[in-house]
C-alpha positions as CSV (number, residue, x, y, z in Angstrom):
1,M,6.1,-4.8,16.8
2,T,7.5,-2.1,14.5
3,G,7.0,2.1,16.0
4,R,4.2,3.2,14.9
5,P,2.9,6.9,16.0
6,A,0.4,7.2,18.4
7,P,-3.0,8.9,17.1
8,D,-3.8,12.0,18.6
9,A,-5.8,12.9,21.6
10,E,-8.9,13.9,19.0
11,L,-8.5,10.3,16.8
12,D,-8.8,8.6,20.7
13,E,-12.1,10.4,21.3
14,A,-13.4,9.6,18.3
15,L,-12.3,5.7,18.3
16,A,-13.7,5.4,21.8
17,L,-17.0,6.9,20.7
18,V,-17.3,4.6,17.8
19,N,-16.5,1.6,20.2
20,D,-18.6,3.0,22.9
21,D,-21.8,3.3,20.5
22,H,-21.3,0.3,18.9
23,D,-21.0,-1.2,22.9
24,R,-24.5,0.4,23.0
25,R,-26.4,-0.7,20.4
26,S,-25.4,-3.9,21.0
27,G,-26.6,-4.1,24.4
28,M,-22.9,-4.6,26.1
29,R,-22.3,-3.8,29.3
30,P,-18.8,-2.2,30.7
31,D,-17.3,-5.2,31.2
32,G,-18.3,-6.9,28.1
33,A,-21.2,-8.9,28.9
34,S,-24.4,-8.8,27.4
35,A,-27.0,-6.8,28.8
36,G,-29.9,-8.6,26.5
37,G,-30.6,-10.7,23.8
38,G,-27.6,-11.9,21.5
39,P,-26.5,-10.4,18.4
40,R,-28.1,-8.8,15.5
41,S,-28.0,-9.9,12.1
42,A,-24.3,-9.6,11.1
43,S,-25.0,-7.9,7.6
44,A,-27.5,-5.5,5.7
45,A,-28.3,-6.5,2.4
46,S,-25.6,-6.2,0.3
47,G,-24.6,-6.5,-3.9
48,D,-24.1,-10.2,-2.9
49,P,-27.0,-12.4,-2.5
50,G,-24.2,-15.2,-1.2
51,H,-22.7,-12.5,1.2
52,E,-21.4,-14.5,4.7
53,A,-23.6,-14.1,7.6
54,A,-21.9,-14.5,11.0
55,P,-21.4,-17.6,12.5
56,R,-24.1,-18.4,15.1
57,P,-24.2,-20.0,18.2
58,P,-26.1,-23.7,18.1
59,S,-29.9,-23.2,19.5
60,G,-32.0,-25.9,21.0
61,P,-31.7,-28.5,23.7
62,A,-29.2,-30.6,21.9
63,A,-26.4,-27.7,21.6
64,P,-23.5,-28.2,23.3
65,S,-22.0,-25.6,25.6
66,A,-18.7,-24.0,25.8
67,P,-17.1,-21.5,27.2
68,A,-17.6,-17.8,25.6
69,V,-14.1,-15.9,25.2
70,P,-14.5,-12.7,25.9
71,T,-13.9,-10.0,22.8
72,A,-14.1,-6.5,22.1
73,A,-15.9,-7.1,18.5
74,S,-19.3,-8.5,19.9
75,G,-22.5,-6.9,18.4
76,P,-23.7,-6.2,14.7
77,G,-21.7,-8.0,12.5
78,A,-19.2,-9.9,15.1
79,P,-19.2,-14.0,15.1
80,S,-20.2,-15.7,18.0
81,D,-17.4,-17.8,19.7
82,R,-19.8,-20.4,21.0
83,T,-19.7,-23.0,18.5
84,T,-16.2,-25.2,19.3
85,P,-15.0,-27.1,16.5
86,T,-15.3,-30.5,16.5
87,T,-12.1,-30.9,14.1
88,P,-8.2,-30.2,14.8
89,N,-8.1,-26.3,14.8
90,N,-6.1,-26.0,11.2
91,P,-6.9,-23.9,9.0
92,T,-5.3,-26.1,6.2
93,T,-7.6,-29.1,6.7
94,Q,-10.6,-27.4,7.2
95,A,-10.3,-25.3,4.3
96,K,-9.6,-28.9,1.9
97,H,-12.7,-30.1,3.6
98,R,-15.0,-27.3,2.7
99,D,-12.7,-27.1,-0.8
100,I,-11.8,-23.7,-0.4
101,T,-7.8,-22.1,-0.3
102,P,-6.5,-21.3,3.0
103,W,-6.2,-17.5,2.9
104,P,-2.2,-17.8,3.5
105,A,-2.2,-20.2,0.4
106,A,-4.8,-17.9,-1.3
107,R,-2.0,-14.8,-1.2
108,T,0.5,-16.6,-2.6
109,T,-1.2,-17.8,-5.5
110,A,-2.5,-14.7,-6.7
111,G,1.1,-13.4,-6.3
112,R,2.3,-16.3,-8.7
113,A,-0.6,-15.6,-11.0
114,P,1.2,-13.5,-13.5
115,G,3.6,-16.5,-13.9
116,P,7.2,-17.1,-12.6
117,V,9.2,-14.1,-12.4
118,P,12.9,-13.8,-13.2
119,S,14.9,-12.1,-10.5
120,T,16.6,-10.1,-13.2
121,A,14.2,-9.2,-15.2
122,P,10.4,-7.6,-14.0
123,A,7.0,-9.3,-14.4
124,T,6.0,-6.7,-17.1
125,A,7.5,-5.1,-20.3
126,P,9.3,-1.9,-19.1
127,S,8.7,1.3,-20.7
128,A,10.6,4.6,-20.5
129,V,9.1,7.6,-19.4
130,S,10.1,11.0,-18.3
131,L,11.2,11.9,-14.9
132,G,7.7,14.0,-14.2
133,Q,5.9,10.5,-14.7
134,A,7.8,7.9,-13.0
135,L,7.1,8.7,-9.2
136,G,5.4,5.7,-7.5
137,L,6.6,3.2,-10.2
138,V,9.1,0.6,-10.1
139,L,12.7,0.9,-11.6
140,A,12.6,-1.6,-14.7
141,A,16.4,-2.1,-14.7
142,P,19.0,-0.9,-12.4
143,L,19.8,2.8,-12.6
144,A,23.7,3.5,-13.1
145,A,25.4,6.9,-12.9
146,L,25.5,8.4,-16.5
147,T,28.3,10.8,-15.2
148,D,30.6,11.4,-11.9
149,L,28.9,13.0,-9.3
150,P,30.2,15.7,-8.7
151,S,31.2,15.7,-12.7
152,F,33.8,18.2,-11.6
153,D,35.7,19.6,-8.0
154,T,32.9,22.1,-6.6
155,S,33.1,24.1,-3.3
156,A,30.9,22.8,-0.5
157,M,30.6,26.3,0.9
158,D,30.1,29.9,0.5
159,G,34.1,31.6,0.8
160,W,36.9,32.0,-0.5
161,V,39.1,29.0,-3.0
162,V,43.0,29.5,-1.9
163,A,46.6,28.3,-3.2
164,G,49.1,27.4,-1.3
165,P,50.1,28.9,2.7
166,G,48.3,31.8,4.0
167,P,47.9,34.5,4.4
168,W,46.3,35.5,0.6
169,D,46.0,38.1,-1.8
170,V,42.8,38.2,-2.6
171,R,42.0,38.6,-6.3
172,A,39.5,40.9,-7.7
173,D,37.1,38.6,-9.8
174,G,35.0,35.6,-8.1
175,I,34.1,32.4,-8.8
176,L,30.0,31.7,-9.6
177,A,28.0,28.3,-9.8
178,G,27.3,27.9,-13.4
179,H,30.4,29.4,-15.0
180,G,33.3,27.6,-17.1
181,Q,36.5,26.5,-16.0
182,P,38.0,29.4,-14.1
183,E,41.3,30.5,-14.2
184,P,44.4,28.8,-12.2
185,L,45.5,30.5,-8.9
186,S,49.0,31.0,-7.7
187,D,50.4,29.9,-4.5
188,G,49.4,32.8,-2.3
189,E,46.2,33.6,-4.0
190,A,42.8,33.6,-2.8
191,V,39.4,34.6,-4.8
192,R,35.7,34.6,-3.7
193,I,33.8,31.7,-4.8
194,A,30.2,30.3,-4.4
195,T,28.6,27.1,-3.4
196,G,28.7,24.7,-6.0
197,A,31.2,26.6,-8.1
198,R,34.4,25.0,-10.2
199,I,37.6,24.6,-8.2
200,P,40.3,26.2,-9.9
201,Q,43.3,24.2,-11.1
202,E,46.0,24.2,-8.3
203,A,43.8,25.2,-5.6
204,T,44.1,23.4,-1.9
205,A,41.2,24.5,0.2
206,V,38.3,26.6,0.6
207,I,37.9,28.7,3.5
208,R,34.4,29.3,4.6
209,S,32.9,32.9,4.7
210,E,33.0,32.9,9.0
211,H,36.2,31.5,9.1
212,G,38.4,34.4,7.1
213,L,39.4,37.9,7.7
214,I,40.5,40.6,5.6
215,D,43.2,43.0,6.3
216,D,43.2,46.5,5.1
217,K,46.1,45.5,2.7
218,G,43.4,43.3,1.5
219,R,45.0,40.3,2.4
220,L,42.9,37.1,3.6
221,H,43.9,35.4,7.0
222,P,42.6,31.9,8.2
223,Q,40.5,32.0,11.8
224,R,41.2,28.3,12.1
225,D,43.6,25.8,10.5
226,V,43.1,24.8,7.0
227,T,43.8,21.6,5.7
228,Q,44.2,20.6,2.2
229,G,41.2,19.8,0.1
230,Q,38.9,21.2,3.0
231,D,35.2,22.0,2.2
232,I,36.1,20.8,-1.6
233,R,33.7,18.1,-3.1
234,P,36.1,16.2,-5.4
235,R,34.9,14.9,-9.2
236,G,33.3,11.1,-8.5
237,Q,33.2,12.1,-4.1
238,E,29.4,10.6,-4.9
239,C,29.7,8.0,-7.3
240,R,31.5,7.3,-10.8
241,S,30.1,7.3,-14.3
242,G,28.4,3.7,-14.6
243,E,28.8,2.6,-10.6
244,Q,25.0,1.2,-10.0
245,L,23.1,3.6,-7.9
246,L,20.1,1.5,-7.3
247,P,19.2,-1.8,-7.8
248,L,16.1,-3.2,-10.2
249,G,12.7,-3.2,-8.4
250,T,13.5,0.3,-6.5
251,L,10.3,2.1,-6.1
252,V,11.0,5.6,-7.6
253,T,10.0,8.5,-4.5
254,P,11.0,12.0,-5.0
255,V,14.2,11.6,-3.5
256,V,14.7,8.9,-6.5
257,L,13.9,11.5,-9.1
258,G,16.5,13.9,-7.7
259,L,19.0,11.5,-7.8
260,A,18.4,10.2,-11.3
261,A,17.9,13.9,-12.4
262,A,21.8,14.4,-11.1
263,A,22.7,11.5,-12.8
264,G,22.1,12.5,-16.1
265,Y,18.6,10.6,-16.5
266,D,15.6,12.9,-18.2
267,E,13.8,9.6,-18.6
268,L,13.7,6.4,-16.6
269,P,13.2,2.5,-17.2
270,V,10.2,1.8,-15.4
271,V,7.5,-1.0,-14.7
272,P,4.3,0.5,-16.3
273,R,1.3,0.3,-14.1
274,P,-0.9,-2.6,-14.4
275,R,-3.9,-1.4,-16.0
276,A,-7.6,-2.1,-14.1
277,E,-11.1,-2.3,-15.0
278,V,-13.6,-2.5,-12.3
279,L,-17.5,-3.7,-13.0
280,I,-20.0,-3.2,-10.2
281,L,-22.9,-5.4,-10.4
282,G,-26.5,-5.5,-8.7
283,D,-29.4,-3.7,-9.6
284,E,-30.1,-2.9,-5.9
285,L,-27.3,-0.5,-5.8
286,L,-28.2,3.7,-6.1
287,T,-25.6,5.9,-6.8
288,E,-27.1,8.9,-5.3
289,G,-29.3,9.9,-2.8
290,L,-30.8,7.7,0.1
291,P,-31.7,4.0,0.2
292,H,-35.1,3.4,-0.3
293,E,-37.6,1.0,-1.0
294,G,-35.6,-2.2,-1.2
295,L,-32.6,-0.5,-2.8
296,I,-28.9,0.6,-1.5
297,R,-26.3,3.0,-1.8
298,D,-23.4,1.5,-3.9
299,A,-20.1,1.9,-1.3
300,L,-17.9,0.2,-3.7
301,G,-17.7,2.1,-7.2
302,P,-16.6,5.3,-4.6
303,M,-14.2,3.2,-2.6
304,L,-12.6,0.5,-5.4
305,P,-10.4,3.1,-8.0
306,S,-8.6,4.8,-5.5
307,W,-7.9,1.6,-3.4
308,L,-6.7,0.0,-6.5
309,R,-4.6,3.3,-7.6
310,S,-3.0,3.1,-3.9
311,L,-2.5,-0.8,-5.0
312,G,-0.7,0.4,-8.1
313,A,-2.8,0.5,-10.7
314,E,-3.8,2.6,-13.2
315,V,-8.1,2.2,-13.0
316,I,-9.2,2.5,-17.1
317,A,-12.7,2.2,-16.6
318,V,-15.5,2.0,-13.7
319,R,-18.8,0.2,-15.4
320,R,-21.9,-0.5,-13.2
321,L,-23.3,-3.5,-15.3
322,G,-26.3,-4.3,-13.0
323,D,-27.4,-8.0,-12.6
324,D,-27.2,-8.2,-16.7
325,A,-25.1,-11.5,-17.6
326,E,-24.9,-10.6,-21.4
327,A,-23.5,-7.3,-20.4
328,L,-20.6,-8.9,-18.0
329,H,-20.3,-11.3,-20.7
330,Q,-19.5,-8.5,-23.0
331,A,-17.9,-6.5,-20.9
332,I,-15.0,-9.4,-19.5
333,T,-14.0,-10.4,-22.9
334,T,-13.9,-7.0,-24.9
335,S,-12.1,-5.5,-21.7
336,T,-8.5,-4.6,-22.1
337,A,-7.2,-4.6,-18.9
338,D,-4.5,-6.6,-16.9
339,L,-6.9,-6.9,-14.3
340,I,-11.0,-7.2,-14.2
341,V,-12.3,-6.3,-10.9
342,T,-16.1,-7.5,-10.2
343,T,-18.1,-6.7,-7.1
344,G,-21.0,-9.1,-6.1
345,G,-21.9,-12.3,-7.8
346,T,-20.1,-14.4,-6.9
347,A,-22.0,-16.8,-5.0
348,S,-24.4,-19.5,-6.3
349,G,-27.4,-17.0,-6.2
350,P,-30.2,-16.8,-9.2
351,V,-28.3,-13.7,-10.7
352,D,-24.8,-14.4,-9.6
353,H,-23.6,-14.7,-12.7
354,V,-19.9,-14.4,-12.5
355,H,-18.7,-18.3,-12.1
356,P,-21.4,-19.4,-15.2
357,I,-19.6,-16.2,-17.2
358,L,-15.9,-17.7,-16.4
359,R,-16.9,-21.2,-17.5
360,R,-18.8,-20.2,-20.5
361,I,-15.3,-18.3,-21.5
362,G,-13.4,-21.0,-20.5
363,A,-11.5,-19.2,-17.9
364,E,-9.0,-20.8,-15.5
365,L,-10.1,-20.4,-11.6
366,L,-7.0,-20.5,-9.3
367,V,-8.9,-19.3,-6.3
368,D,-12.5,-20.2,-5.8
369,G,-13.8,-18.8,-2.4
370,V,-10.9,-18.7,0.5
371,A,-10.9,-19.5,4.1
372,V,-11.3,-16.2,5.1
373,R,-14.0,-14.0,7.2
374,P,-15.3,-11.9,6.0
375,G,-15.0,-12.2,1.9
376,H,-14.8,-16.2,1.9
377,P,-16.5,-16.2,-1.7
378,M,-13.8,-14.1,-3.4
379,L,-12.1,-15.8,-6.6
380,L,-9.2,-15.4,-8.8
381,A,-9.1,-16.4,-12.3
382,R,-7.3,-16.0,-15.5
383,I,-8.6,-15.1,-18.5
384,R,-5.6,-15.1,-20.5
385,P,-2.2,-15.5,-19.6
386,D,-2.0,-11.8,-19.9
387,Q,-5.4,-10.9,-18.0
388,H,-6.6,-11.8,-14.6
389,L,-10.0,-11.3,-12.8
390,V,-10.6,-10.7,-9.1
391,G,-14.0,-11.4,-8.1
392,L,-15.1,-9.7,-4.8
393,P,-18.2,-10.4,-2.5
394,G,-20.6,-7.3,-2.3
395,N,-20.5,-6.6,1.0
396,P,-17.5,-3.5,1.4
397,L,-15.8,-4.9,4.3
398,A,-15.6,-8.2,2.2
399,A,-14.6,-6.8,-0.9
400,V,-11.7,-5.3,1.0
401,S,-10.9,-8.2,2.6
402,G,-10.8,-9.5,-1.3
403,L,-8.7,-6.9,-2.2
404,L,-6.0,-7.5,0.1
405,T,-6.4,-11.1,-0.2
406,L,-5.8,-11.4,-4.0
407,A,-5.7,-8.2,-5.6
408,E,-2.9,-6.7,-3.8
409,P,-0.1,-9.4,-4.3
410,L,-1.2,-10.0,-8.1
411,L,-0.9,-5.9,-8.3
412,R,2.3,-6.0,-6.6
413,T,3.9,-8.9,-8.9
414,L,2.2,-7.1,-12.0
415,S,4.2,-3.8,-11.0
416,G,7.3,-5.0,-9.8
417,R,7.0,-4.0,-6.2
418,R,8.3,-6.1,-3.2
419,A,6.4,-7.5,-0.7
420,P,6.0,-5.2,2.1
421,S,7.5,-6.5,5.3
422,T,5.2,-8.1,7.7
423,Y,4.9,-6.8,11.1
424,T,2.9,-8.0,14.3
425,A,1.4,-6.2,17.2
426,V,0.1,-7.0,20.6
427,L,-3.7,-7.2,21.2
428,R,-4.8,-5.3,24.4
429,E,-7.7,-7.4,24.9
430,D,-9.4,-10.6,23.5
431,V,-11.1,-10.5,19.5
432,H,-13.3,-13.3,18.3
433,G,-12.2,-15.7,15.5
434,H,-14.3,-17.9,13.2
435,P,-14.0,-21.5,14.4
436,H,-12.2,-22.4,11.0
437,D,-11.1,-19.6,9.1
438,T,-8.9,-16.5,9.2
439,R,-10.4,-13.4,10.7
440,L,-9.3,-10.1,9.2
441,V,-10.4,-7.6,11.9
442,P,-9.5,-3.8,11.8
443,V,-7.5,-2.2,14.7
444,T,-6.0,0.6,15.6
445,L,-2.0,1.0,16.3
446,R,-0.7,2.3,19.2
447,A,2.9,2.3,20.3
448,D,2.8,-0.9,22.0
449,H,-0.3,-2.8,21.0
450,A,-3.4,-3.2,18.6
451,V,-6.8,-2.1,19.2
452,P,-9.4,-4.4,17.9
453,L,-12.6,-2.2,16.8
454,H,-16.1,-2.7,16.2
455,Y,-18.2,-2.0,13.9
456,N,-16.1,-5.3,11.9
457,G,-19.6,-7.2,10.0
458,P,-19.0,-8.1,6.2
459,A,-21.0,-4.9,5.3
460,M,-19.7,-2.3,7.5
461,L,-17.2,0.0,6.7
462,R,-17.3,2.1,9.9
463,G,-14.6,0.1,11.6
464,I,-12.2,0.0,9.0
465,A,-12.9,3.7,8.4
466,V,-11.0,5.0,11.6
467,A,-8.2,2.0,11.7
468,D,-4.5,1.7,10.8
469,G,-4.6,-2.0,9.7
470,L,-5.9,-5.3,9.5
471,A,-5.1,-7.7,12.1
472,V,-4.9,-11.8,11.0
473,V,-6.9,-13.7,13.8
474,P,-6.1,-17.1,13.3
475,P,-9.1,-19.8,13.6
476,G,-10.5,-19.8,17.2
477,G,-9.9,-16.1,17.9
478,G,-6.9,-14.0,19.6
479,R,-6.1,-13.5,23.4
480,Q,-5.0,-10.3,25.2
481,G,-1.6,-10.0,24.9
482,Q,-0.9,-12.4,21.6
483,E,0.9,-11.2,18.9
484,L,-1.0,-11.5,15.4
485,E,0.1,-10.3,12.3
486,V,-0.8,-6.6,11.0
487,L,-2.0,-6.2,7.4
488,D,-1.2,-2.3,6.8
489,L,-3.8,-0.2,4.6
490,P,-2.3,1.3,1.5
491,W,-2.8,4.9,2.0
492,A,0.5,6.3,2.0
493,L,1.1,4.6,-0.9
494,S,-1.9,6.0,-2.6
495,E,-0.1,9.3,-2.1
496,A,3.2,8.6,-4.5
497,G,2.5,9.4,-7.4
498,T,-1.1,8.3,-8.0
499,G,-2.8,11.2,-7.6
500,A,-6.3,11.7,-7.5
501,D,-7.0,12.0,-11.2
502,T,-9.5,10.3,-13.0
503,A,-9.0,10.7,-16.7
504,G,-9.1,8.4,-18.9
505,E,-12.1,6.3,-16.6
506,C,-15.5,5.7,-17.8
507,F,-18.3,5.5,-16.1
508,T,-21.5,4.1,-17.4
């Protein structure tokens, strides 16, 4: 497992409260056994009539029995482990049987959806932006130095610049940074110099202020041995003009901005942010106040724009369309975004309009259902060669699963970003898996293990709100001590040049 800082004591206490409260609500004894009846329903009402329910144990006298796997993820929203698959535990085989895409294959398809990307060119046409606008973007071309760095011999310290052997007669003038070429020095001469100032011709060394002493005759004496060229930064020490400093695809960080400025740049060639539009579907969604009379609060409208920005997109609009098929058709066919993201409506219920609209406009379905829980009704479609649609389930955690499965790889390719390094973490305790599908479970990371979090049902955000990532649980579940891949949550990236500016968004 890669090194991760341990949360502080306050967060540890908060995490314990979340899991303890979950166990209490779900009737779990401290040993993990149920103190009462079976688990409650997997999900609250959501914006997606096709939301997934948690797998349930078989019922009735004919139900086969199988040993239960202890888990930290029991209770509301957690799938049961009492169903034993009767076919080989192979996600690819199971997914093909059910005509949906295996989770790893879905991510690969999404990453390749924009088309083949040559290693020498970005996926999107580059643009030149000012240094102030480049933070968080990706270089669309290698960064080559426009000048030598430094562009002239400079002093690395405040002190005296000297010529020849000492002691030295100190000239009355001094050399400051930002001034032109100073007068040359003769052997036996010294002159005061500031850090970054130009070195005069014939100079041999710089003596730091704390390493020199001036006697009563105005002569400088070294307090340490003086070597040729000490504390002088020679021209081109860091790079020569034309030398490549950074390769194509480098993320522009604050340090990259500083290097580019030092190397002579006013603008940088970058891959522009892909433009994304969010379409919120569902007549049952409220934008304010408490849920009432069958209506629920929309959690995705406030969450998705910031999440998409953290994945490198520029969100140009967030529209609330309800369950209006014609409004959805109009929004999709008139959108200028590179990526359209819809919420809910991806199943086959009476008001699930996403599939019919995609068929109506002749879109190409690249992924139609993924073997992952939560979030299996997600989809990816190509509307035009340069425009894609990601259909997310309406349940909040299922939508998060769809973002990391389909939107993240697609946006990564469009924005020219490199794939993040994968890492694993050791499970501190057993965690349930789906009989056939991959399962994404919120976890918090400690120095040497991952702790599965409760409240991880498709409609729940309480667990992931305190999570560090999502553990990729294979079909059948994970065992204590097993190493599992962890998907990072992109909060760090969201602070890099994306900001919280909502300029240009249209909320309707």
